[in-house]
Backbone as CSV, one residue per row, in Angstrom:
resi,resn,N_x,N_y,N_z,CA_x,CA_y,CA_z,C_x,C_y,C_z
1,MET,-88.261,-26.408,-37.603,-87.919,-25.810,-38.947,-87.218,-26.470,-40.230
2,ALA,-87.528,-27.219,-40.899,-87.268,-27.701,-42.158,-85.870,-27.461,-42.728
3,GLN,-84.786,-27.959,-42.925,-83.857,-27.452,-43.806,-84.010,-27.933,-45.375
4,SER,-83.746,-27.083,-46.336,-83.744,-27.060,-47.461,-82.508,-27.855,-47.855
5,PRO,-82.698,-28.346,-49.204,-81.729,-29.221,-49.421,-80.219,-27.980,-49.947
6,ALA,-80.591,-26.806,-50.240,-79.650,-26.111,-50.370,-78.847,-25.730,-49.022
7,ASP,-79.551,-25.696,-47.937,-78.899,-25.211,-46.770,-77.455,-25.842,-46.721
8,PRO,-76.510,-24.543,-46.317,-75.269,-25.141,-46.630,-74.731,-25.772,-45.206
9,GLU,-75.692,-25.719,-44.030,-75.314,-26.628,-42.815,-75.546,-27.620,-43.109
10,ARG,-76.678,-27.824,-43.897,-77.162,-29.476,-44.132,-76.177,-29.913,-45.252
11,ALA,-75.637,-29.228,-45.903,-74.570,-29.590,-47.134,-73.378,-30.154,-46.120
12,ARG,-73.039,-29.438,-45.097,-71.332,-29.608,-44.336,-71.665,-31.118,-44.098
13,GLN,-72.907,-31.283,-43.475,-73.421,-32.714,-42.479,-72.740,-34.012,-42.992
14,PRO,-72.260,-35.018,-42.895,-72.136,-36.242,-43.727,-73.457,-36.707,-43.739
15,LEU,-73.812,-37.290,-44.869,-75.098,-37.779,-45.087,-75.238,-39.257,-44.929
16,ILE,-76.068,-39.619,-44.640,-76.142,-41.284,-44.145,-77.529,-41.593,-44.848
17,LEU,-77.257,-42.710,-45.846,-78.374,-43.346,-46.793,-79.003,-44.369,-45.546
18,VAL,-79.995,-44.583,-44.961,-80.795,-45.815,-44.014,-81.405,-46.409,-45.448
19,VAL,-81.280,-47.518,-45.190,-82.445,-48.252,-45.888,-82.679,-49.869,-45.420
20,ASP,-84.138,-49.416,-44.811,-84.997,-50.818,-44.387,-86.253,-50.820,-44.930
21,ASP,-86.958,-52.035,-44.979,-88.226,-51.667,-44.957,-89.117,-52.176,-44.052
22,ASN,-88.255,-52.407,-42.880,-89.489,-52.173,-41.337,-89.345,-50.295,-40.738
23,ASP,-90.495,-49.997,-41.029,-90.739,-48.685,-40.904,-90.174,-48.542,-39.312
24,GLY,-90.303,-49.114,-38.332,-89.828,-48.729,-36.979,-88.463,-48.488,-36.913
25,ASN,-87.982,-49.786,-37.574,-86.501,-49.922,-37.640,-85.552,-48.783,-38.194
26,ARG,-86.359,-48.508,-39.374,-85.663,-47.400,-39.976,-86.032,-46.039,-39.410
27,GLU,-86.777,-45.722,-39.088,-87.052,-44.291,-38.068,-86.342,-44.483,-37.027
28,MET,-85.882,-45.272,-36.380,-85.256,-45.291,-35.098,-83.810,-45.236,-35.263
29,VAL,-83.303,-45.770,-36.594,-82.000,-45.650,-36.479,-81.997,-44.346,-37.417
30,ALA,-83.077,-43.907,-38.245,-82.969,-42.184,-38.912,-82.724,-41.439,-37.936
31,ASP,-83.820,-41.730,-36.925,-83.822,-40.326,-35.646,-82.630,-40.401,-34.938
32,TYR,-82.138,-41.916,-34.475,-80.942,-41.743,-33.385,-79.554,-41.279,-34.468
33,LEU,-79.606,-41.043,-35.751,-78.352,-40.550,-36.471,-78.759,-39.316,-36.712
34,ARG,-79.575,-38.462,-36.965,-80.101,-37.066,-37.176,-79.496,-36.310,-35.155
35,ALA,-80.194,-37.113,-34.732,-79.451,-36.786,-33.400,-78.348,-36.632,-32.886
36,LYS,-77.354,-37.130,-33.826,-76.168,-37.389,-33.726,-74.941,-36.349,-34.268
37,GLY,-76.002,-35.589,-35.575,-75.715,-34.670,-36.152,-75.513,-34.800,-37.350
38,TYR,-75.627,-36.257,-38.103,-75.736,-36.344,-39.492,-77.148,-36.099,-40.074
39,GLY,-76.698,-35.690,-41.301,-77.919,-35.634,-42.188,-78.445,-37.031,-42.466
40,VAL,-79.518,-37.512,-42.697,-80.069,-38.496,-43.067,-81.143,-38.604,-44.330
41,GLU,-81.025,-39.807,-44.915,-81.899,-40.340,-45.887,-82.526,-41.510,-45.751
42,ALA,-83.798,-41.799,-45.409,-84.244,-43.057,-45.249,-85.016,-43.616,-45.992
43,VAL,-85.041,-44.469,-46.460,-85.748,-45.016,-47.681,-86.206,-46.307,-47.318
44,SER,-87.495,-47.276,-47.890,-88.131,-48.317,-47.453,-87.511,-49.361,-48.464
45,SER,-86.669,-49.329,-49.484,-86.724,-50.665,-50.265,-85.112,-50.159,-50.982
46,GLY,-84.407,-51.560,-51.508,-83.221,-51.634,-52.482,-83.821,-50.722,-53.440
47,ALA,-84.719,-50.758,-54.325,-85.073,-49.782,-55.480,-84.975,-48.526,-54.992
48,GLU,-85.305,-48.138,-53.976,-85.437,-46.639,-53.442,-84.139,-46.137,-53.251
49,ALA,-83.263,-47.134,-52.980,-81.698,-46.580,-52.489,-80.810,-46.491,-54.009
50,LEU,-81.464,-47.159,-54.616,-80.639,-47.043,-55.799,-81.246,-45.937,-56.589
51,ASP,-82.017,-45.793,-56.441,-82.613,-44.405,-57.411,-82.247,-43.234,-56.931
52,SER,-82.165,-43.098,-55.065,-81.525,-42.121,-54.404,-79.926,-41.783,-54.611
53,LEU,-79.509,-43.173,-55.163,-77.942,-42.809,-55.108,-77.637,-42.094,-57.023
54,ALA,-78.794,-42.580,-57.794,-78.818,-41.635,-58.684,-79.188,-40.560,-59.344
55,VAL,-80.150,-40.058,-58.191,-80.514,-38.302,-58.390,-79.964,-37.494,-57.140
56,ARG,-79.567,-38.057,-55.981,-79.237,-37.072,-55.173,-77.570,-36.959,-54.474
57,ARG,-77.411,-36.332,-53.877,-75.676,-36.213,-53.161,-75.456,-37.673,-52.762
58,LEU,-74.603,-38.121,-53.157,-74.026,-39.306,-52.453,-73.744,-39.263,-50.709
59,PRO,-74.183,-40.477,-50.669,-74.033,-40.292,-49.084,-72.555,-40.634,-48.388
60,ALA,-72.037,-40.736,-47.371,-70.830,-40.755,-47.012,-70.906,-42.117,-46.788
61,VAL,-71.957,-42.921,-45.998,-72.214,-44.352,-45.274,-73.409,-44.577,-46.014
62,ILE,-73.683,-45.783,-46.297,-75.197,-46.432,-46.713,-75.247,-47.765,-45.421
63,VAL,-76.260,-47.504,-44.384,-76.855,-48.154,-43.407,-77.803,-49.220,-44.486
64,LEU,-77.314,-50.322,-44.628,-78.413,-51.241,-45.258,-79.113,-52.389,-44.945
65,ASP,-80.105,-52.677,-44.568,-81.073,-54.112,-44.185,-80.664,-55.102,-45.476
66,ILE,-80.173,-56.220,-44.874,-80.157,-57.605,-45.604,-81.807,-58.077,-46.117
67,GLN,-82.105,-58.382,-45.508,-83.961,-59.325,-45.709,-85.212,-58.056,-46.060
68,MET,-84.858,-57.931,-47.336,-85.714,-57.028,-47.653,-86.746,-57.546,-48.814
69,PRO,-87.825,-57.416,-48.988,-88.806,-57.977,-50.176,-88.235,-57.356,-51.489
70,GLY,-88.387,-57.995,-52.651,-87.900,-57.270,-53.803,-86.776,-57.306,-53.994
71,LEU,-85.866,-56.284,-54.277,-84.547,-56.377,-54.244,-83.615,-55.997,-52.774
72,ASN,-83.313,-57.703,-52.543,-82.710,-57.723,-51.328,-81.550,-56.646,-51.062
73,GLY,-80.874,-56.947,-49.935,-79.789,-55.935,-49.569,-78.472,-56.667,-50.633
74,LEU,-78.333,-57.934,-50.774,-77.004,-58.438,-51.616,-77.047,-57.898,-52.814
75,GLU,-78.251,-57.979,-53.497,-78.480,-57.401,-54.686,-78.180,-55.985,-54.640
76,VAL,-78.757,-55.265,-53.724,-78.392,-53.878,-53.653,-76.687,-53.261,-53.690
77,ILE,-76.438,-54.148,-52.495,-74.859,-54.268,-52.602,-74.144,-54.381,-53.711
78,ARG,-74.623,-55.713,-54.456,-73.399,-55.876,-56.091,-74.289,-54.842,-57.021
79,GLN,-75.034,-53.917,-56.927,-75.627,-53.036,-58.145,-74.652,-51.796,-57.675
80,ILE,-74.670,-51.202,-56.344,-73.936,-50.149,-55.907,-72.400,-50.271,-56.073
81,ARG,-71.946,-51.595,-56.039,-70.428,-51.468,-56.253,-70.135,-51.688,-57.908
82,ALA,-70.659,-51.873,-58.557,-70.698,-52.246,-59.999,-70.796,-50.623,-60.813
83,GLU,-71.178,-49.625,-59.923,-71.460,-48.419,-60.331,-69.880,-47.508,-59.928
84,PRO,-69.568,-47.116,-61.004,-68.015,-45.939,-60.524,-68.359,-44.944,-59.275
85,GLY,-69.538,-44.575,-59.783,-69.544,-43.507,-58.638,-70.020,-43.532,-57.059
86,SER,-70.838,-44.889,-56.961,-70.796,-44.819,-55.646,-70.035,-46.343,-55.251
87,ALA,-69.224,-46.843,-55.837,-68.635,-48.102,-55.937,-67.408,-48.343,-54.362
88,SER,-67.279,-47.008,-54.172,-66.308,-46.744,-53.133,-67.363,-46.340,-51.580
89,ILE,-68.513,-46.011,-51.483,-68.926,-45.758,-50.442,-69.285,-46.944,-49.734
90,PRO,-68.951,-46.503,-48.214,-68.896,-47.772,-47.180,-70.314,-48.271,-46.687
91,ILE,-70.717,-49.351,-46.917,-71.641,-50.024,-46.560,-71.896,-50.468,-45.263
92,ILE,-72.735,-50.325,-44.158,-72.667,-51.284,-43.263,-73.922,-51.878,-43.488
93,ALA,-73.899,-53.673,-43.537,-74.744,-54.317,-43.524,-75.850,-54.605,-42.360
94,LEU,-76.905,-54.617,-42.134,-77.599,-54.821,-40.964,-78.485,-56.053,-41.451
95,THR,-78.407,-56.935,-40.498,-79.351,-58.286,-40.847,-79.592,-59.075,-39.379
96,ALA,-80.339,-59.621,-39.436,-80.650,-60.703,-38.338,-80.684,-61.928,-39.066
97,LEU,-79.794,-62.130,-40.156,-79.463,-63.645,-40.414,-78.559,-63.980,-39.679
98,ALA,-78.951,-65.244,-39.111,-77.420,-65.781,-37.966,-76.905,-67.003,-38.501
99,MET,-77.459,-67.739,-39.504,-76.887,-68.947,-40.281,-75.578,-68.796,-40.463
100,PRO,-74.871,-70.092,-40.346,-73.304,-70.195,-40.701,-73.292,-69.501,-42.187
101,GLY,-72.161,-68.981,-42.280,-71.733,-68.550,-43.895,-72.819,-67.335,-44.156
102,ASP,-73.369,-66.672,-43.368,-74.121,-65.091,-44.158,-73.245,-64.392,-43.928
103,GLN,-72.533,-63.956,-42.919,-71.533,-63.188,-42.698,-70.684,-62.957,-43.850
104,GLU,-70.208,-63.995,-43.906,-68.938,-64.396,-45.257,-69.958,-63.741,-46.458
105,ARG,-70.970,-64.169,-46.973,-71.747,-63.744,-48.112,-72.020,-62.554,-48.181
106,ILE,-72.128,-62.001,-47.085,-72.763,-60.606,-47.159,-71.291,-59.647,-47.158
107,LEU,-70.134,-60.243,-46.818,-68.759,-59.361,-47.116,-68.482,-59.543,-48.173
108,GLN,-68.941,-60.964,-48.877,-68.323,-61.149,-50.237,-69.333,-60.341,-51.082
109,ALA,-70.471,-60.037,-51.256,-70.917,-58.944,-51.847,-70.678,-57.965,-51.918
110,GLY,-69.898,-57.272,-51.075,-69.354,-56.182,-51.127,-69.613,-54.985,-50.009
111,ALA,-69.990,-55.622,-48.689,-70.499,-54.836,-47.534,-68.972,-54.623,-47.040
112,ASP,-68.799,-53.304,-46.331,-67.565,-53.148,-45.539,-67.515,-53.869,-44.385
113,ILE,-68.843,-54.181,-43.652,-68.944,-54.818,-42.271,-70.353,-54.913,-42.137
114,TYR,-70.460,-56.036,-41.315,-71.906,-56.694,-40.788,-72.012,-56.607,-39.461
115,LEU,-73.335,-55.865,-38.917,-73.608,-55.870,-37.906,-75.356,-57.034,-37.692
116,SER,-75.183,-57.460,-36.696,-76.285,-58.118,-36.241,-77.492,-57.481,-35.501
117,LYS,-78.641,-57.714,-36.088,-79.877,-57.108,-35.231,-80.003,-57.988,-34.116
118,PRO,-80.631,-57.428,-33.229,-80.676,-56.064,-32.867,-79.479,-55.530,-32.474
119,VAL,-79.290,-53.730,-33.438,-78.059,-53.382,-33.181,-78.007,-52.562,-31.995
120,ARG,-77.035,-52.259,-31.597,-76.741,-51.144,-30.708,-76.078,-49.711,-31.164
121,LEU,-77.484,-49.014,-31.047,-77.067,-47.726,-31.769,-76.127,-46.932,-31.635
122,SER,-75.609,-46.945,-30.335,-74.411,-46.556,-30.004,-72.783,-47.279,-30.785
123,HIS,-73.151,-48.375,-31.178,-72.021,-48.879,-31.648,-71.890,-48.853,-33.481
124,LEU,-73.152,-48.808,-33.818,-73.551,-48.406,-35.318,-73.165,-47.227,-35.677
125,ALA,-73.207,-45.838,-34.613,-72.834,-44.471,-34.536,-71.174,-44.775,-34.827
126,GLN,-70.552,-45.619,-33.724,-69.298,-45.568,-33.535,-68.860,-45.574,-35.053
127,THR,-69.289,-47.263,-35.855,-68.581,-47.378,-36.678,-69.182,-46.689,-37.965
128,ILE,-69.995,-45.500,-38.139,-70.580,-44.587,-39.084,-69.241,-43.683,-38.691
129,ARG,-69.205,-43.159,-37.451,-67.902,-42.248,-37.333,-66.529,-42.732,-37.671
130,ALA,-66.647,-44.030,-37.796,-64.866,-44.450,-38.029,-65.098,-44.303,-39.489
131,PHE,-65.672,-44.796,-40.362,-66.263,-44.547,-41.766,-65.921,-42.679,-42.290
132,VAL,-66.520,-42.184,-41.805,-66.642,-40.788,-41.940,-65.530,-40.334,-41.505
133,ARG,-64.689,-40.891,-40.888,-63.189,-39.922,-40.434,-62.291,-40.696,-41.435
134,ARG,-62.509,-41.793,-41.725,-61.574,-42.253,-42.945,-61.818,-41.694,-44.276
135,ASN,-62.818,-41.489,-44.460,-63.395,-40.456,-45.765,-62.942,-39.164,-45.830
136,ASP,-62.983,-38.421,-44.262,-61.830,-37.241,-44.676,-60.791,-37.083,-44.527
137,ALA,-59.911,-38.205,-44.146,-58.483,-38.207,-43.924,-58.082,-38.060,-45.428
């Protein structure tokens, strides 16, 4: 049964915004997080992520792929950090980038943490849980 956005139970679930242009990766992460009890919004581009932040309930955490066509993850992070309403949302950057200096660039752009792909879903869930607990404290 689909839950409506006005569903009080859904409103209590921490919302996680998952942004990845790869359909398989995005759905795998989203399905796993839903199974862990999170509300999930999954979008396929940086532009969709920014649109979502402008019109929907702000997420507790953003899980963001860095390598996306068009508006890449680094630019999305910069734009999120520039907006007072979203500037403090924890951002977990996921990327296959493995070149020297990439982690530093991603963190300097404003990501809270960098996880390399392929990511262990259990590790991702632990990281999200830590951010959610920190926000609830």
